DRENDO-1510 file (C-alpha; in Angstrom, 1 decimal, always signed):
<recs>
REC; n; res; u; v; w
REC; 1; MET; -5.2; +7.1; -8.6 .
REC; 2; ARG; -4.4; +6.8; -4.8 .
REC; 3; VAL; -4.5; +3.3; -3.4 .
REC; 4; ALA; -3.9; +2.4; +0.3 .
REC; 5; ILE; -2.7; -1.1; +0.9 .
REC; 6; PHE; -3.9; -2.1; +4.4 .
REC; 7; ASN; -4.7; -4.9; +6.7 .
REC; 8; GLN; -4.8; -4.8; +10.5 .
REC; 9; LYS; -2.7; -7.9; +10.7 .
REC; 10; GLY; +1.0; -8.0; +9.9 .
REC; 11; GLY; +2.8; -10.4; +7.7 .
REC; 12; VAL; +0.0; -10.6; +5.0 .
REC; 13; GLY; +2.0; -9.1; +2.2 .
REC; 14; LYS; +1.2; -5.3; +2.3 .
REC; 15; THR; +4.7; -4.2; +1.6 .
REC; 16; THR; +5.3; -6.9; -0.9 .
REC; 17; THR; +2.1; -6.0; -2.8 .
REC; 18; THR; +2.9; -2.3; -2.7 .
REC; 19; LEU; +6.3; -3.0; -4.2 .
REC; 20; ASN; +5.3; -5.5; -6.8 .
REC; 21; LEU; +2.1; -3.8; -7.9 .
REC; 22; ALA; +4.2; -0.6; -8.5 .
REC; 23; ALA; +6.7; -2.7; -10.4 .
REC; 24; ALA; +4.0; -4.2; -12.5 .
REC; 25; LEU; +2.6; -0.7; -13.3 .
REC; 26; SER; +6.1; +0.5; -14.2 .
REC; 27; ARG; +6.5; -2.3; -16.7 .
REC; 28; HIS; +3.4; -0.9; -18.4 .
REC; 29; GLY; +4.9; +2.6; -18.6 .
REC; 30; TYR; +3.4; +4.1; -15.4 .
REC; 31; ARG; +5.3; +6.2; -12.9 .
REC; 32; ASN; +4.4; +5.8; -9.3 .
REC; 33; LEU; +4.8; +7.6; -6.0 .
REC; 34; LEU; +5.2; +5.1; -3.1 .
REC; 35; ILE; +4.5; +6.3; +0.4 .
REC; 36; ASP; +5.9; +4.3; +3.3 .
REC; 37; LEU; +3.6; +5.0; +6.3 .
REC; 38; ASP; +4.8; +2.1; +8.4 .
REC; 39; PRO; +7.3; +2.9; +11.3 .
REC; 40; GLN; +8.9; -0.5; +10.6 .
REC; 41; ALA; +10.0; +1.1; +7.2 .
REC; 42; HIS; +10.3; -2.2; +5.3 .
REC; 43; LEU; +9.5; -0.6; +2.0 .
REC; 44; THR; +12.1; +2.1; +2.6 .
REC; 45; SER; +14.7; -0.6; +3.4 .
REC; 46; ILE; +14.0; -2.4; +0.1 .
REC; 47; HIS; +14.7; +0.9; -1.6 .
REC; 48; GLY; +18.2; +0.5; -0.2 .
REC; 49; THR; +18.5; +4.0; +1.3 .
REC; 50; THR; +19.3; +4.5; +4.9 .
REC; 51; ILE; +17.2; +7.3; +6.5 .
REC; 52; PRO; +19.3; +8.2; +9.6 .
REC; 53; ASP; +17.3; +11.4; +10.3 .
REC; 54; ALA; +13.5; +11.5; +10.8 .
REC; 55; ARG; +13.6; +15.0; +9.3 .
REC; 56; THR; +14.1; +13.5; +5.9 .
REC; 57; SER; +11.2; +11.0; +6.2 .
REC; 58; ALA; +7.4; +11.1; +6.2 .
REC; 59; PHE; +7.6; +12.0; +9.9 .
REC; 60; ALA; +8.8; +15.5; +8.9 .
REC; 61; PHE; +5.6; +15.9; +6.9 .
REC; 62; TYR; +3.6; +15.6; +10.2 .
REC; 63; GLN; +6.0; +17.1; +12.7 .
REC; 64; HIS; +7.5; +20.0; +10.7 .
REC; 65; ASN; +5.0; +20.5; +7.8 .
REC; 66; HIS; +7.6; +19.7; +5.2 .
REC; 67; PRO; +6.0; +19.4; +1.7 .
REC; 68; LEU; +5.8; +15.9; +0.4 .
REC; 69; GLU; +7.7; +16.9; -2.7 .
REC; 70; ASP; +10.7; +17.8; -0.6 .
REC; 71; LEU; +10.8; +14.4; +1.1 .
REC; 72; ALA; +10.5; +12.2; -2.0 .
REC; 73; ILE; +13.5; +10.3; -3.3 .
REC; 74; GLU; +13.8; +8.8; -6.7 .
REC; 75; TRP; +13.3; +5.0; -7.1 .
REC; 76; PRO; +14.8; +4.1; -10.4 .
REC; 77; THR; +12.3; +2.3; -12.7 .
REC; 78; LEU; +9.5; +2.6; -10.2 .
REC; 79; GLY; +9.1; +6.4; -9.7 .
REC; 80; TRP; +9.5; +8.0; -6.3 .
REC; 81; LEU; +9.4; +7.1; -2.6 .
REC; 82; ILE; +8.5; +9.1; +0.5 .
REC; 83; PRO; +10.5; +7.1; +3.1 .
REC; 84; ALA; +9.5; +6.1; +6.6 .
REC; 85; HIS; +11.4; +6.3; +9.9 .
REC; 86; ALA; +10.8; +4.7; +13.3 .
REC; 87; GLU; +9.8; +8.1; +14.6 .
REC; 88; LEU; +6.5; +7.7; +12.8 .
REC; 89; ILE; +5.4; +5.6; +15.8 .
REC; 90; LYS; +5.0; +8.9; +17.7 .
REC; 91; VAL; +2.4; +10.4; +15.3 .
REC; 92; ASP; -0.6; +8.9; +17.2 .
REC; 93; SER; +0.5; +10.3; +20.6 .
REC; 94; LEU; +1.6; +13.7; +19.2 .
REC; 95; PHE; -1.3; +14.7; +17.1 .
REC; 96; GLY; -4.5; +12.9; +18.2 .
REC; 97; LYS; -7.3; +12.0; +15.8 .
REC; 98; GLY; -8.9; +15.4; +15.0 .
REC; 99; PRO; -10.2; +16.2; +11.5 .
REC; 100; ASN; -7.2; +18.2; +10.6 .
REC; 101; THR; -4.9; +15.4; +11.5 .
REC; 102; LEU; -6.9; +12.7; +9.8 .
REC; 103; ASN; -7.0; +14.7; +6.5 .
REC; 104; ARG; -3.3; +15.8; +6.7 .
REC; 105; LEU; -2.1; +13.3; +4.1 .
REC; 106; LYS; -5.0; +14.1; +1.7 .
REC; 107; GLN; -4.2; +17.8; +2.0 .
REC; 108; GLY; -0.5; +17.2; +1.4 .
REC; 109; LEU; -1.2; +15.1; -1.7 .
REC; 110; ASN; -3.6; +17.7; -3.0 .
REC; 111; GLU; -0.8; +20.3; -2.6 .
REC; 112; LEU; +1.6; +18.0; -4.3 .
REC; 113; SER; -0.7; +17.6; -7.2 .
REC; 114; THR; -1.1; +21.4; -7.5 .
REC; 115; ALA; +2.7; +21.9; -7.3 .
REC; 116; ASN; +3.3; +19.3; -10.0 .
REC; 117; SER; +0.8; +21.1; -12.3 .
REC; 118; ALA; +2.7; +24.3; -11.9 .
REC; 119; ASP; +6.2; +22.7; -12.1 .
REC; 120; SER; +7.0; +20.3; -14.9 .
REC; 121; ALA; +10.1; +19.3; -13.0 .
REC; 122; GLY; +8.1; +18.1; -10.0 .
REC; 123; ILE; +7.4; +14.5; -9.0 .
REC; 124; ASP; +6.3; +12.7; -12.2 .
REC; 125; HIS; +3.7; +10.1; -11.2 .
REC; 126; GLN; +0.4; +8.7; -12.2 .
REC; 127; ASN; -0.4; +6.4; -9.3 .
REC; 128; ILE; +0.1; +6.8; -5.6 .
REC; 129; LEU; +0.5; +3.6; -3.5 .
REC; 130; ILE; +0.5; +3.9; +0.3 .
REC; 131; ASP; +2.0; +1.1; +2.3 .
REC; 132; CYS; +0.2; +1.2; +5.7 .
REC; 133; CYS; +1.2; +0.1; +9.1 .
REC; 134; PRO; -0.6; -3.0; +10.5 .
REC; 135; PHE; -2.9; -1.3; +13.0 .
REC; 136; LEU; -5.7; +1.2; +12.8 .
REC; 137; GLY; -4.2; +4.5; +14.0 .
REC; 138; VAL; -3.6; +8.0; +12.8 .
REC; 139; LEU; -1.3; +6.9; +10.0 .
REC; 140; SER; -3.6; +4.2; +8.6 .
REC; 141; LEU; -6.6; +6.5; +8.9 .
REC; 142; ASN; -4.6; +9.2; +7.0 .
REC; 143; ALA; -4.1; +6.7; +4.2 .
REC; 144; ILE; -7.8; +5.7; +4.1 .
REC; 145; PHE; -8.9; +9.4; +4.1 .
REC; 146; ALA; -6.5; +10.2; +1.3 .
REC; 147; ALA; -7.1; +7.2; -0.9 .
REC; 148; ASP; -9.5; +6.6; -3.8 .
REC; 149; ARG; -9.2; +2.8; -3.3 .
REC; 150; ILE; -8.3; +0.3; -0.6 .
REC; 151; LEU; -6.5; -2.9; -1.5 .
REC; 152; VAL; -6.5; -5.5; +1.4 .
REC; 153; PRO; -4.0; -8.3; +1.2 .
REC; 154; VAL; -5.2; -11.4; +3.1 .
REC; 155; SER; -2.8; -14.2; +3.6 .
REC; 156; SER; -4.2; -17.7; +3.6 .
REC; 157; ASP; -4.9; -18.1; +7.3 .
REC; 158; HIS; -7.8; -17.4; +9.7 .
REC; 159; LEU; -6.2; -14.5; +11.6 .
REC; 160; SER; -5.5; -12.6; +8.5 .
REC; 161; LEU; -9.1; -13.1; +7.4 .
REC; 162; ARG; -10.3; -11.8; +10.8 .
REC; 163; GLY; -8.2; -8.7; +10.2 .
REC; 164; ALA; -9.9; -8.2; +6.8 .
REC; 165; GLN; -13.3; -8.5; +8.5 .
REC; 166; GLN; -12.3; -5.8; +11.0 .
REC; 167; ILE; -11.3; -3.5; +8.1 .
REC; 168; GLU; -14.6; -4.1; +6.4 .
REC; 169; HIS; -16.3; -3.1; +9.6 .
REC; 170; THR; -14.1; +0.0; +9.9 .
REC; 171; LEU; -14.7; +1.1; +6.3 .
REC; 172; ARG; -18.5; +0.8; +6.7 .
REC; 173; ALA; -18.3; +2.8; +9.9 .
REC; 174; LEU; -16.4; +5.5; +8.1 .
REC; 175; GLU; -18.7; +5.9; +5.2 .
REC; 176; PRO; -20.9; +8.6; +6.8 .
REC; 177; VAL; -17.7; +10.6; +7.5 .
REC; 178; LEU; -16.2; +10.0; +4.0 .
REC; 179; LYS; -19.7; +10.6; +2.4 .
REC; 180; CYS; -19.0; +7.8; +0.0 .
REC; 181; ARG; -18.2; +4.1; -0.2 .
REC; 182; LEU; -14.5; +3.6; -0.7 .
REC; 183; GLU; -14.0; +1.0; -3.4 .
REC; 184; ARG; -12.0; -1.9; -2.1 .
REC; 185; ARG; -10.6; -5.2; -3.2 .
REC; 186; TYR; -9.5; -8.2; -1.0 .
REC; 187; LEU; -6.5; -10.0; -2.4 .
REC; 188; LEU; -5.6; -13.5; -1.3 .
REC; 189; THR; -1.8; -13.8; -0.8 .
REC; 190; ARG; +0.6; -16.6; +0.2 .
REC; 191; PHE; -1.8; -19.0; -1.5 .
REC; 192; ASP; -0.5; -22.6; -1.2 .
REC; 193; ARG; -2.4; -25.0; -3.5 .
REC; 194; ARG; -1.1; -27.9; -1.4 .
REC; 195; ARG; -3.0; -26.8; +1.6 .
REC; 196; ARG; -6.8; -27.3; +1.9 .
REC; 197; MET; -6.9; -24.3; +4.3 .
REC; 198; SER; -6.0; -21.9; +1.4 .
REC; 199; PHE; -9.1; -23.0; -0.5 .
REC; 200; GLU; -11.2; -22.7; +2.7 .
REC; 201; ILE; -10.0; -19.1; +3.3 .
REC; 202; ALA; -10.8; -18.3; -0.4 .
REC; 203; ASP; -14.3; -19.7; +0.0 .
REC; 204; LYS; -14.9; -17.7; +3.2 .
REC; 205; MET; -13.6; -14.5; +1.6 .
REC; 206; LYS; -16.0; -14.9; -1.3 .
REC; 207; ALA; -18.9; -15.5; +1.1 .
REC; 208; LEU; -18.0; -12.4; +3.2 .
REC; 209; PHE; -16.9; -9.9; +0.5 .
REC; 210; GLY; -18.5; -11.1; -2.7 .
REC; 211; ALA; -17.4; -9.2; -5.8 .
REC; 212; ASP; -14.9; -7.3; -3.8 .
REC; 213; VAL; -12.6; -10.3; -3.8 .
REC; 214; CYS; -9.9; -10.5; -6.5 .
REC; 215; THR; -10.1; -13.5; -8.8 .
REC; 216; THR; -6.3; -13.4; -9.0 .
REC; 217; VAL; -4.4; -14.9; -6.0 .
REC; 218; ILE; -0.8; -14.4; -5.1 .
REC; 219; SER; +0.8; -17.8; -4.8 .
REC; 220; GLU; +3.3; -18.8; -2.1 .
REC; 221; ASN; +6.5; -18.3; -4.0 .
REC; 222; VAL; +10.2; -18.3; -3.3 .
REC; 223; ALA; +11.0; -15.5; -5.6 .
REC; 224; ILE; +8.5; -13.2; -3.9 .
REC; 225; ALA; +9.8; -14.1; -0.5 .
REC; 226; GLU; +13.5; -13.7; -1.2 .
REC; 227; SER; +13.5; -10.7; -3.6 .
REC; 228; PRO; +13.4; -8.0; -0.7 .
REC; 229; ALA; +16.6; -9.4; +0.6 .
REC; 230; PHE; +18.3; -8.3; -2.6 .
REC; 231; ASN; +16.5; -4.9; -2.6 .
REC; 232; ARG; +14.6; -6.0; -5.7 .
REC; 233; ASP; +11.0; -6.3; -6.8 .
REC; 234; VAL; +10.0; -9.8; -8.0 .
REC; 235; PHE; +10.4; -8.8; -11.7 .
REC; 236; LYS; +14.0; -7.7; -11.3 .
REC; 237; HIS; +14.7; -10.8; -9.2 .
REC; 238; ALA; +12.9; -13.5; -11.2 .
REC; 239; ALA; +10.8; -12.1; -14.0 .
REC; 240; ASN; +9.6; -15.5; -15.2 .
REC; 241; SER; +8.6; -16.7; -11.7 .
REC; 242; ARG; +5.1; -17.7; -10.7 .
REC; 243; GLY; +5.1; -14.7; -8.3 .
REC; 244; ALA; +5.9; -12.2; -11.1 .
REC; 245; GLN; +3.2; -13.7; -13.3 .
REC; 246; ASP; +0.7; -13.4; -10.4 .
REC; 247; TYR; +1.3; -9.7; -10.0 .
REC; 248; LEU; +1.0; -9.1; -13.7 .
REC; 249; ALA; -2.3; -10.9; -13.6 .
REC; 250; LEU; -3.4; -8.9; -10.6 .
REC; 251; LEU; -2.7; -5.6; -12.4 .
REC; 252; ALA; -4.6; -6.8; -15.5 .
REC; 253; GLU; -7.6; -7.7; -13.4 .
REC; 254; LEU; -7.6; -4.4; -11.5 .
REC; 255; GLN; -7.3; -2.4; -14.7 .
REC; 256; ALA; -10.0; -4.4; -16.4 .
REC; 257; SER; -12.4; -3.8; -13.5 .
REC; 258; GLY; -11.6; -0.1; -13.4 .
REC; 259; PHE; -10.1; -0.3; -10.0 .
REC; 260; LEU; -6.9; +1.1; -11.4 .
</recs>
């Protein structure tokens, strides 16, 4: 399964959700390939590996046609990571938005799947999670075109909700090109039960997106917020925290609904 985690607003929990959903999957025995398509490279920094040269990052896939398999680095317990580099910011200006460019990641993942079928020593993974950059450009469109599913984190504020509405508009506009409706889920994050606004945003999301809104919410939680500073997912950092339990509940919901 290929899932793109995307919102056109930053700070909503895209990287956090990519990391902790992968960690929840790994606790159930799944191996994952995480792809960092954000030039800010936050997911890569949590891995703890410094990528000094763009030629060993996802940028080399676009600029030099390096196979994805050659760029992947192992992430113990989670699976594999294709790291990001700041040079990814150049992809939009270098390659434009032609069909070949927009389908580049999809083609690369198809080639990776073929290579893995032929080589038992290849990247062992069952799920692909793509951490997108917070704007609609070539990289995010690559993720959308490559994905089977879109997961949209929405923090409990009005600007984040507006970003989700823009994504819904974009996905609907892309349906004639994709020739299908991409299944998506909207996930409320940073949910603070002490604030009335959190519940207002939840009600508005249900009104806007209906059954595409996850029942599970990710609570505002110290363990989630501080775990990246220690290069850990929330389970390694605080397995009994509310944040860890929320991500396990999210995984259970997504699996029960057939989304994963």
